[in-house]
SERO-4910 file (N, C-alpha, C, O; in steps of 0.05 Angstrom, whole numbers):
BEGIN
 pado doro    nc1    nc2    nc3   cac1   cac2   cac3    cc1    cc2    cc3    oc1    oc2    oc3
  Met    A     15    -21     -2     -3     -3      4     19     24     -2     16     38    -21
  Ile    A     39     29     15     53     45     14     67     50    -13     68     74    -18
  Arg    A     78     34    -30     91     32    -55     65     42    -67     73     60    -82
  Ser    A     40     41    -70     17     53    -85     20     84    -79     23    101    -97
  Val    A     19     89    -56     19    120    -48     44    141    -63     43    164    -70
  Leu    A     64    121    -63     91    135    -70     97    137   -104    110    154   -116
  Asn    A     81    111   -115     75    119   -145     54    137   -151     49    150   -172
  Arg    A     43    136   -131     13    166   -140     28    189   -144     30    206   -162
  Leu    A     37    187   -127     57    215   -123     81    227   -139     89    250   -142
  Arg    A     91    202   -147    110    206   -176    100    214   -196    111    230   -211
  Leu    A     75    205   -200     54    210   -226     46    238   -224     47    250   -246
  His    A     41    250   -207     29    280   -201     53    292   -190     48    309   -172
  Arg    A     74    289   -195     93    309   -185    101    336   -206    109    357   -198
  Pro    A     95    329   -235     94    361   -249     76    374   -238     81    397   -231
  Ser    A     46    363   -234     28    383   -224     36    393   -206     32    417   -204
  Leu    A     51    378   -182     62    395   -153     79    412   -160     80    433   -147
  Arg    A    100    410   -185    115    425   -194     98    456   -200    104    479   -194
  Arg    A     80    447   -211     65    473   -223     55    495   -202     53    519   -205
  Leu    A     46    477   -175     27    495   -160     46    501   -135     35    507   -114
  Asn    A     73    499   -139     93    505   -120     93    542   -120     94    556   -100
  Pro    A     94    550   -147     97    580   -147     75    598   -132     78    618   -118
  Leu    A     46    581   -142     20    601   -132     26    589    -99     25    607    -83
  Val    A     31    570    -90     33    571    -61     48    586    -53     38    602    -37
  Arg    A     75    589    -55     90    615    -49     87    639    -50     98    655    -36
  Arg    A     65    643    -77     56    676    -81     36    676    -53     35    695    -38
  Leu    A     23    654    -49     -2    657    -34     12    663     -1      3    676     17
  Gly    A     34    652     -4     52    648     28     63    681     35     63    692     57
  Arg    A     70    691     11     77    713     16     68    739     27     77    756     43
  Phe    A     38    732      4     10    752      9     -2    751     44    -11    770     58
  Ser    A      1    727     52    -10    712     79      7    731     96     -4    750    107
  Trp    A     33    726     98     53    738    114     51    773    106     61    789    121
  Gly    A     43    778     90     40    816     84     16    822    104     18    841    120
  Leu    A     -7    807    104    -28    814    111    -27    814    142    -39    831    155
  Leu    A     -9    790    157      3    789    181     18    813    194     15    824    215
  Cys    A     36    819    170     56    846    181     36    870    185     33    883    206
  Ala    A     25    871    165      0    894    160    -11    899    186    -11    920    198
  Ala    A    -26    866    196    -41    873    216    -30    879    249    -41    888    269
  Leu    A     -2    868    242     12    865    278     23    897    272     30    911    292
  Leu    A     25    906    248     36    942    247     11    953    261     14    966    282
  Ala    A    -14    948    250    -36    966    258    -41    968    289    -47    988    302
  Gly    A    -36    939    298    -46    932    329    -21    954    340    -27    972    355
  Leu    A      1    951    333     26    965    354     17    991    347     18   1005    367
  Trp    A      9   1004    325     -2   1035    323    -24   1041    338    -26   1064    345
  Gln    A    -42   1024    344    -67   1034    360    -50   1025    390    -45   1045    404
  Thr    A    -45   1010    397    -34   1012    426    -15   1035    432    -19   1050    451
  Ala    A      3   1038    418     25   1067    421      7   1090    423      8   1104    443
  Ala    A    -15   1097    400    -36   1118    401    -49   1116    426    -60   1137    433
  Ala    A    -54   1093    446    -71   1096    471    -55   1097    488    -63   1107    509
  Ala    A    -28   1086    486     -8   1100    509     -3   1127    514      2   1137    536
  Gln    A     -7   1141    488      1   1169    491    -23   1189    495    -22   1213    491
  Ala    A    -47   1171    505    -73   1187    502    -65   1198    533    -55   1182    549
  Pro    A    -69   1221    540    -68   1232    568    -89   1224    590   -108   1209    586
  Ala    A    -82   1236    612    -99   1217    633   -122   1241    644   -116   1265    640
  Gln    A   -136   1238    652   -163   1259    661   -164   1262    693   -172   1244    708
  Val    A   -157   1283    699   -156   1284    738   -172   1312    742   -166   1334    732
  Arg    A   -189   1306    756   -205   1329    766   -205   1323    795   -196   1303    805
  Val    A   -218   1348    811   -207   1354    836   -241   1350    855   -260   1362    843
  Ala    A   -247   1339    876   -270   1346    900   -261   1359    921   -243   1350    936
  Gln    A   -275   1386    926   -256   1404    948   -283   1396    970   -305   1406    966
  Leu    A   -279   1379    993   -294   1374   1016   -285   1370   1039   -288   1350   1053
  Met    A   -268   1400   1045   -253   1407   1062   -277   1435   1077   -277   1458   1068
  Pro    A   -295   1425   1100   -307   1453   1107   -295   1476   1107   -271   1476   1111
  Ala    A   -308   1500   1103   -296   1528   1105   -266   1532   1099   -250   1545   1113
  Ala    A   -261   1521   1080   -230   1527   1067   -234   1530   1036   -248   1514   1023
  Gly    A   -223   1548   1027   -215   1551   1000   -179   1539    992   -158   1544   1004
  Leu    A   -185   1523    970   -163   1501    966   -153   1509    935   -166   1513    914
  Thr    A   -125   1507    942   -112   1513    906    -95   1482    905    -78   1476    921
  Val    A   -104   1466    885    -86   1444    877    -59   1452    856    -65   1456    833
  His    A    -32   1454    861    -23   1453    835     -8   1420    830     -9   1401    845
  Ser    A      3   1423    811      9   1392    799     33   1399    785     31   1418    769
  Gln    A     55   1387    789     79   1388    775     98   1361    767    108   1346    784
  Pro    A    102   1358    746    110   1330    737    141   1328    751    155   1345    761
  Gln    A    144   1299    748    166   1294    765    191   1291    747    214   1294    754
  Ala    A    181   1285    719    199   1283    695    204   1312    693    189   1328    704
  Gly    A    226   1320    676    236   1344    665    241   1369    691    247   1366    714
  Asn    A    237   1395    675    236   1418    696    219   1432    697    220   1454    709
  Ala    A    196   1422    684    167   1444    682    161   1455    710    170   1446    731
  Asp    A    148   1474    707    141   1487    733    116   1480    747     97   1472    733
  Pro    A    113   1482    768     74   1477    779     53   1493    767     50   1517    769
  Thr    A     39   1475    754     13   1488    743    -11   1493    762     -5   1494    786
  Val    A    -35   1496    757    -54   1501    775    -79   1483    766    -98   1490    751
  Leu    A    -75   1459    779   -102   1444    775   -126   1443    783   -142   1425    776
  Ala    A   -134   1465    801   -160   1470    811   -153   1488    833   -133   1488    848
  Asp    A   -173   1505    833   -176   1529    859   -206   1527    866   -221   1542    853
  Leu    A   -215   1512    883   -240   1508    890   -244   1520    914   -224   1526    927
  Ser    A   -278   1527    926   -287   1529    945   -299   1504    956   -303   1485    940
  Tyr    A   -307   1503    984   -323   1481    997   -345   1473    977   -359   1489    964
  Gln    A   -346   1439    976   -365   1428    966   -365   1429    938   -385   1420    928
  Ser    A   -344   1439    921   -341   1443    891   -327   1416    873   -313   1399    883
  Leu    A   -335   1416    848   -318   1396    838   -314   1408    812   -332   1418    798
  Ser    A   -286   1406    804   -265   1417    781   -284   1400    761   -304   1387    769
  Asp    A   -276   1403    733   -281   1394    706   -252   1373    708   -235   1373    726
  Tyr    A   -255   1359    690   -227   1340    683   -207   1351    673   -214   1364    653
  Gln    A   -185   1352    677   -160   1363    662   -146   1343    655   -141   1323    668
  Ala    A   -139   1350    626   -114   1330    616    -93   1328    623    -81   1347    614
  Leu    A    -76   1314    636    -55   1303    644    -37   1283    628    -45   1260    626
  Pro    A    -14   1289    618      4   1265    603      4   1245    629     -2   1249    653
  Ala    A     12   1223    616     12   1201    632     46   1201    646     65   1207    632
  Gly    A     47   1195    670     71   1200    691     65   1203    721     43   1200    733
  Arg    A     84   1208    729     79   1216    762     90   1247    765    109   1258    754
  Tyr    A     69   1257    786     66   1274    790     65   1285    824     54   1274    843
  Thr    A     79   1307    824     72   1318    856     45   1337    858     41   1356    843
  Leu    A     32   1330    873      2   1342    882     10   1362    902     22   1353    921
  Thr    A      5   1390    902      1   1401    930    -19   1419    932    -26   1436    916
  Val    A    -29   1412    957    -54   1424    961    -48   1449    986    -42   1442   1009
  Ala    A    -52   1476    979    -56   1495    996    -77   1515   1002    -92   1524    985
  Ser    A    -79   1521   1027   -110   1549   1034    -94   1572   1040    -76   1567   1056
  Ser    A    -95   1596   1032    -87   1614   1043    -57   1624   1041    -44   1640   1054
  Gly    A    -52   1610   1023    -20   1604   1017     -8   1588   1037     17   1588   1034
  Gln    A    -17   1574   1056     -4   1549   1068      0   1527   1060    -21   1515   1056
  Thr    A     16   1516   1056     17   1484   1047      4   1467   1072      9   1465   1096
  Leu    A    -19   1451   1053    -32   1433   1070    -25   1399   1066    -25   1381   1083
  Leu    A    -21   1397   1039    -21   1369   1032      4   1366   1010      7   1382    992
  Arg    A     19   1345   1015     37   1339    984     45   1318    983     58   1308   1001
  Ala    A     39   1304    958     38   1274    948     51   1275    920     50   1292    902
  Thr    A     66   1250    921     60   1242    887     53   1217    884     56   1197    898
  Tyr    A     39   1222    857     22   1201    848     29   1187    819     38   1200    800
  Gly    A     25   1162    818     33   1159    784      4   1160    769    -15   1153    783
  Ile    A      0   1166    749    -28   1169    738    -17   1157    709      5   1159    700
  Gly    A    -43   1140    694    -37   1121    669    -46   1140    651    -58   1161    655
  Ala    A    -37   1129    627    -46   1139    601    -82   1137    594    -85   1113    590
  Ser    A    -98   1145    592   -128   1143    587   -146   1143    615   -170   1148    614
  Asp    A   -135   1138    633   -145   1131    658   -156   1156    669   -143   1175    659
  Arg    A   -175   1165    687   -194   1180    693   -189   1177    726   -186   1155    736
  Tyr    A   -190   1201    742   -184   1203    769   -195   1221    780   -199   1241    767
  Thr    A   -203   1222    804   -214   1243    821   -201   1243    843   -200   1221    854
  Leu    A   -188   1266    857   -170   1274    879   -194   1281    899   -213   1294    891
  Ala    A   -192   1275    917   -218   1276    936   -201   1291    960   -178   1282    965
  Leu    A   -211   1315    974   -190   1334    990   -216   1326   1019   -241   1325   1013
  Phe    A   -208   1322   1041   -229   1325   1061   -207   1324   1088   -183   1318   1090
  Gly    A   -225   1333   1106   -214   1337   1136   -226   1368   1144   -243   1381   1132
  Leu    A   -213   1372   1166   -208   1403   1176   -190   1420   1173   -170   1411   1185
  Val    A   -184   1440   1164   -159   1451   1167   -155   1461   1194   -174   1475   1201
  Pro    A   -133   1460   1214   -124   1471   1240   -114   1498   1237   -106   1508   1216
  Glu    A   -115   1509   1259   -107   1538   1261    -81   1540   1247    -79   1556   1228
  Ser    A    -63   1526   1254    -27   1520   1247    -28   1503   1230    -29   1482   1243
  Pro    A    -29   1498   1202    -29   1481   1189      1   1473   1184     17   1489   1173
  Gln    A      7   1448   1193     37   1437   1175     29   1418   1153      7   1407   1154
  Pro    A     44   1415   1136     42   1399   1113     40   1372   1120     58   1364   1136
  Asn    A     23   1357   1112     19   1321   1121     16   1322   1138     25   1301   1147
  Ser    A      3   1338   1156     -2   1333   1193    -17   1314   1197    -41   1314   1190
  Arg    A     -2   1291   1212    -11   1258   1219    -10   1261   1245      7   1276   1254
  Thr    A    -27   1247   1263    -26   1237   1286    -17   1214   1294    -22   1196   1279
  Ala    A      0   1206   1320     10   1179   1320      0   1160   1314     12   1141   1305
  Met    A    -28   1161   1317    -38   1138   1307    -44   1132   1282    -49   1109   1276
  Ala    A    -45   1151   1267    -46   1148   1235    -22   1141   1229    -21   1122   1213
  Arg    A      0   1151   1235     24   1141   1225     31   1118   1233     51   1108   1223
  Leu    A     16   1104   1253     25   1074   1264      4   1054   1243      6   1031   1235
  Lys    A    -15   1073   1238    -34   1056   1221    -25   1056   1182    -32   1040   1165
  Gly    A     -9   1078   1179      6   1079   1150     25   1055   1157     23   1035   1144
  Ile    A     38   1057   1171     66   1034   1171     54   1004   1168     60    986   1152
  Leu    A     35   1003   1188     20    973   1186      1    971   1160      2    949   1151
  Gly    A    -12    985   1150    -26    982   1132    -19    991   1111    -34    987   1093
  Gly    A      3   1005   1106     15   1015   1073     -2   1039   1069    -12   1051   1087
  Val    A     -5   1045   1038    -11   1069   1029    -45   1065   1027    -61   1083   1026
  Asp    A    -50   1041   1027    -77   1034   1027    -96   1043   1056   -120   1046   1053
  Ala    A    -87   1047   1074    -95   1049   1101   -112   1075   1102   -105   1097   1094
  His    A   -138   1067   1115   -154   1091   1121   -155   1102   1154   -167   1091   1173
  Ala    A   -139   1124   1152   -141   1132   1180   -151   1157   1186   -142   1174   1171
  Val    A   -170   1166   1209   -186   1178   1220   -161   1210   1217   -165   1231   1204
  Asn    A   -142   1204   1230   -116   1221   1225   -127   1245   1241   -118   1266   1232
  Gly    A   -145   1249   1265   -150   1272   1278   -168   1290   1262   -168   1314   1268
  Tyr    A   -184   1282   1241   -193   1293   1221   -183   1322   1208   -197   1340   1200
  Leu    A   -150   1318   1208   -135   1333   1196   -141   1328   1166   -156   1310   1158
  Pro    A   -126   1347   1149   -128   1347   1122   -119   1318   1111   -104   1304   1125
  Gln    A   -127   1311   1090   -126   1291   1075   -127   1291   1046   -139   1310   1034
  Met    A   -116   1273   1035   -126   1266    998   -123   1238    998   -110   1223   1012
  Thr    A   -143   1233    975   -138   1209    962   -146   1210    931   -168   1216    922
  Leu    A   -127   1203    919   -138   1191    885   -150   1171    889   -145   1152    904
  Leu    A   -171   1175    871   -193   1159    860   -192   1148    833   -191   1165    815
  Arg    A   -192   1124    827   -196   1116    802   -223   1116    791   -240   1102    802
  Asp    A   -229   1133    769   -254   1126    762   -258   1114    745   -264   1125    724
  Arg    A   -258   1087    747   -260   1061    726   -293   1048    732   -304   1045    753
  Val    A   -303   1042    704   -331   1032    704   -328   1008    699   -314   1007    679
  Ser    A   -336    983    708   -332    953    710   -348    950    676   -370    961    670
  Ser    A   -336    936    662   -341    926    639   -366    896    643   -381    887    626
  Gln    A   -365    891    662   -379    866    664   -412    869    668   -428    850    668
  Ser    A   -417    898    671   -446    903    672   -451    926    664   -437    945    668
  Gln    A   -479    925    647   -490    950    634   -500    968    653   -504    992    647
  Ala    A   -506    956    678   -520    978    697   -505    994    703   -481    991    700
  Pro    A   -519   1021    715   -503   1040    726   -489   1042    754   -501   1034    774
  Gln    A   -471   1049    756   -458   1041    786   -452   1069    798   -449   1092    788
  Val    A   -451   1059    823   -451   1084    843   -425   1079    864   -421   1056    872
  Arg    A   -408   1098    871   -388   1097    898   -394   1112    917   -393   1137    914
  Leu    A   -399   1102    936   -402   1117    963   -377   1131    974   -356   1120    968
  Met    A   -376   1148    986   -355   1159   1001   -361   1172   1030   -371   1195   1027
  His    A   -359   1165   1052   -360   1182   1080   -343   1198   1083   -324   1186   1093
  Leu    A   -337   1227   1078   -319   1246   1083   -333   1266   1104   -326   1290   1103
  Ala    A   -352   1258   1124   -361   1280   1140   -345   1280   1166   -352   1262   1181
  Pro    A   -323   1297   1176   -309   1287   1200   -329   1297   1221   -344   1316   1223
  Gly    A   -322   1272   1237   -338   1276   1269   -369   1265   1266   -385   1267   1285
  Val    A   -374   1255   1243   -396   1242   1246   -387   1211   1238   -374   1203   1219
  Val    A   -404   1191   1269   -401   1171   1262   -412   1151   1242   -427   1163   1226
  Pro    A   -411   1127   1237   -415   1115   1214   -449   1119   1204   -469   1124   1217
  Leu    A   -445   1113   1178   -468   1124   1163   -482   1103   1149   -470   1085   1137
  Ala    A   -502   1104   1151   -519   1074   1140   -530   1092   1101   -541   1113   1097
  Met    A   -523   1073   1082   -528   1099   1063   -539   1072   1045   -526   1051   1041
  Ser    A   -563   1078   1035   -582   1059   1013   -586   1081    987   -587   1105    985
  Leu    A   -589   1059    969   -597   1066    942   -619   1054    932   -619   1033    920
  Glu    A   -645   1073    938   -670   1061    939   -685   1063    912   -674   1081    899
  Gly    A   -707   1051    898   -719   1053    879   -747   1040    883   -749   1021    897
  Asp    A   -767   1052    870   -792   1039    883   -805   1033    904   -822   1016    909
  Ser    A   -789   1053    922   -796   1052    955   -786   1034    962   -799   1026    981
  Lys    A   -765   1017    957   -753   1000    967   -721   1004    965   -712   1016    946
  Ser    A   -705    994    985   -677    993    982   -666    972    966   -671    948    968
  Leu    A   -650    984    947   -633    963    927   -606    956    935   -598    934    931
  Val    A   -590    974    947   -559    966    961   -562    985    983   -574   1007    986
  Ala    A   -546    969   1000   -548    988   1031   -517    984   1041   -508    961   1039
  Lys    A   -504   1002   1050   -478   1001   1060   -477   1019   1086   -490   1039   1090
  Thr    A   -462   1011   1100   -449   1024   1126   -427   1032   1127   -410   1015   1124
  Leu    A   -419   1057   1130   -391   1066   1126   -380   1089   1144   -391   1111   1147
  Ala    A   -355   1081   1158   -346   1102   1173   -329   1116   1162   -318   1107   1142
  Tyr    A   -322   1139   1173   -306   1161   1160   -281   1152   1163   -279   1138   1183
  Pro    A   -257   1156   1146   -260   1167   1114   -259   1144   1096   -238   1143   1083
  Asn    A   -276   1124   1090   -281   1107   1081   -300   1102   1056   -325   1105   1060
  Ala    A   -289   1092   1027   -305   1093   1009   -317   1064   1000   -301   1045   1003
  Ser    A   -341   1059    990   -343   1032    975   -339   1028    953   -335   1049    939
  Glu    A   -337    998    939   -331   1000    916   -356   1002    904   -377   1007    915
  Ala    A   -350    998    870   -367   1006    857   -394    989    854   -392    966    845
  Leu    A   -418    999    862   -440    981    869   -458    985    844   -459   1007    832
  Pro    A   -474    959    836   -491    963    814   -517    977    830   -524    975    854
  Ala    A   -530    993    806   -549   1018    820   -574   1018    798   -586   1037    790
  Glu    A   -579    990    791   -598    991    766   -626   1000    780   -633    990    802
  Gly    A   -640   1015    769   -669   1022    785   -669   1042    803   -691   1053    807
  Ala    A   -647   1051    819   -643   1068    836   -647   1096    835   -632   1107    820
  Thr    A   -665   1111    846   -672   1140    841   -665   1154    861   -660   1178    857
  Arg    A   -663   1145    883   -661   1161    907   -633   1150    925   -628   1126    924
  Leu    A   -619   1165    940   -601   1158    963   -607   1174    989   -611   1198    994
  Ala    A   -607   1149   1006   -621   1156   1036   -594   1160   1047   -575   1154   1032
  Ile    A   -590   1170   1075   -568   1174   1087   -578   1169   1118   -596   1185   1123
  Ala    A   -574   1156   1135   -581   1157   1161   -566   1143   1181   -550   1125   1174
  Leu    A   -567   1150   1203   -551   1132   1226   -566   1107   1228   -589   1102   1224
  Pro    A   -542   1090   1234   -546   1064   1232   -572   1048   1257   -571   1052   1281
  Gly    A   -591   1030   1245   -611   1028   1260   -630   1049   1260   -650   1041   1272
  Gln    A   -632   1070   1253   -655   1090   1253   -671   1095   1224   -659   1103   1203
  Pro    A   -692   1091   1225   -713   1090   1200   -708   1112   1180   -707   1112   1155
  Thr    A   -707   1134   1199   -712   1164   1188   -685   1172   1175   -664   1171   1187
  Pro    A   -689   1179   1154   -660   1189   1138   -655   1220   1150   -671   1236   1160
  Leu    A   -627   1220   1146   -614   1253   1153   -619   1263   1132   -629   1285   1134
  Val    A   -615   1253   1104   -606   1267   1084   -625   1245   1060   -629   1221   1062
  Thr    A   -630   1257   1045   -638   1250   1020   -629   1260    994   -626   1285    994
  Gln    A   -624   1250    976   -619   1256    945   -625   1243    921   -617   1220    916
  Pro    A   -641   1262    904   -652   1248    882   -627   1234    862   -607   1249    859
  Leu    A   -627   1211    852   -608   1205    836   -618   1201    800   -637   1189    792
  Asp    A   -598   1215    785   -610   1207    753   -588   1189    739   -570   1198    726
  Leu    A   -591   1166    743   -568   1147    734   -570   1141    706   -591   1137    695
  Lys    A   -544   1139    694   -550   1125    664   -536   1098    664   -523   1091    684
  Ala    A   -539   1080    644   -525   1061    645   -493   1062    634   -480   1079    621
  Gln    A   -488   1042    642   -447   1042    639   -439   1065    648   -419   1072    635
  Thr    A   -446   1086    668   -435   1104    684   -424   1093    715   -431   1074    729
  Leu    A   -405   1112    719   -401   1111    756   -407   1135    766   -395   1152    754
  Thr    A   -421   1142    782   -426   1159    799   -416   1164    828   -430   1154    845
  Thr    A   -397   1176    834   -387   1181    864   -399   1195    887   -394   1218    891
  Val    A   -410   1186    898   -426   1198    921   -408   1205    946   -397   1188    960
  Phe    A   -407   1237    948   -385   1246    969   -406   1263    989   -419   1283    983
  Val    A   -405   1248   1018   -419   1256   1036   -399   1278   1060   -382   1270   1076
  Ala    A   -405   1301   1055   -388   1319   1070   -402   1336   1095   -424   1331   1103
  Gly    A   -389   1352   1104   -398   1370   1125   -405   1358   1153   -395   1336   1153
  Gly    A   -414   1362   1169   -416   1346   1197   -418   1369   1224   -417   1393   1224
  Pro    A   -420   1351   1242   -420   1367   1266   -392   1384   1276   -392   1405   1289
  Ala    A   -368   1369   1269   -343   1370   1276   -335   1398   1263   -325   1415   1278
  Gly    A   -340   1404   1230   -336   1423   1216   -358   1445   1212   -362   1456   1190
  Ser    A   -375   1452   1239   -396   1467   1232   -407   1465   1214   -412   1488   1205
  Gln    A   -414   1446   1199   -431   1446   1173   -453   1427   1180   -452   1412   1199
  Pro    A   -473   1428   1163   -501   1402   1164   -485   1384   1140   -473   1393   1120
  Leu    A   -489   1357   1146   -484   1343   1128   -492   1350   1097   -512   1364   1093
  Ala    A   -476   1341   1078   -485   1353   1053   -469   1328   1034   -448   1316   1038
  Val    A   -491   1328   1008   -478   1303    991   -476   1322    964   -493   1335    952
  Val    A   -443   1317    959   -436   1321    938   -438   1306    910   -428   1284    914
  Leu    A   -445   1307    884   -447   1282    866   -424   1288    844   -424   1308    829
  Ala    A   -403   1268    845   -388   1273    818   -404   1260    794   -410   1236    789
  Gln    A   -407   1281    782   -422   1275    752   -414   1243    739   -390   1236    740
  Pro    A   -431   1227    729   -421   1202    717   -404   1209    699   -401   1229    685
  Thr    A   -387   1181    702   -363   1179    686   -367   1156    661   -373   1133    669
  Pro    A   -364   1160    638   -368   1145    618   -342   1127    612   -342   1110    594
***
């Protein structure tokens, strides 16, 4: 049987020879298509890597006007004003090339906070500023307990820090696993006990979270939510309510600010949805 197959191949050898040039041309054409596809993919990746980040600022320190400067660590560029905000204000997004930046927060010419952050290309961020400005502020003031918690918990540790000024950089990323609108809750009212926050729709609670200062929830699915209610844990009557108008595949961040320690009533600041 093997001899029979070999004999047939010998008989068809001229035909195979005629096919070889065509096969070679098809091979070269396929390689050309593959190279073109790879080059297109590399170009798209490079273009995405060059897209700037978008950064905005939420000013949640009661009775304080704050100015935020940004300065890239690479090169010798001078600091530029990222935002100049009064209490309960939210800036527009500003484009910044990807890289590492030193962000400085000042009130009445006195530096309150300074930190360095890395921001990624094409990402969106909200810099949240919170706490209370002391009479004699020092840059990055921290209590002994806050320093200890930072050592034990690292950069992700959330400390009350005696309600002194703090800032945190939030990544405004929408989960692609669901088309439902999403909400992130953050308790930034100094001096206030943990708060029970619920997203409600059709007169019922859809999602409920109890948060202590100064913590944030994960992005929560909020399909059908039309109202936010904030209450003390175990109390049925809300302290504050806020209507919500949510859209699919967006992230809305809800900041709860104010509070007795700031001589300000509780207030809700909505960071507009991030598509």
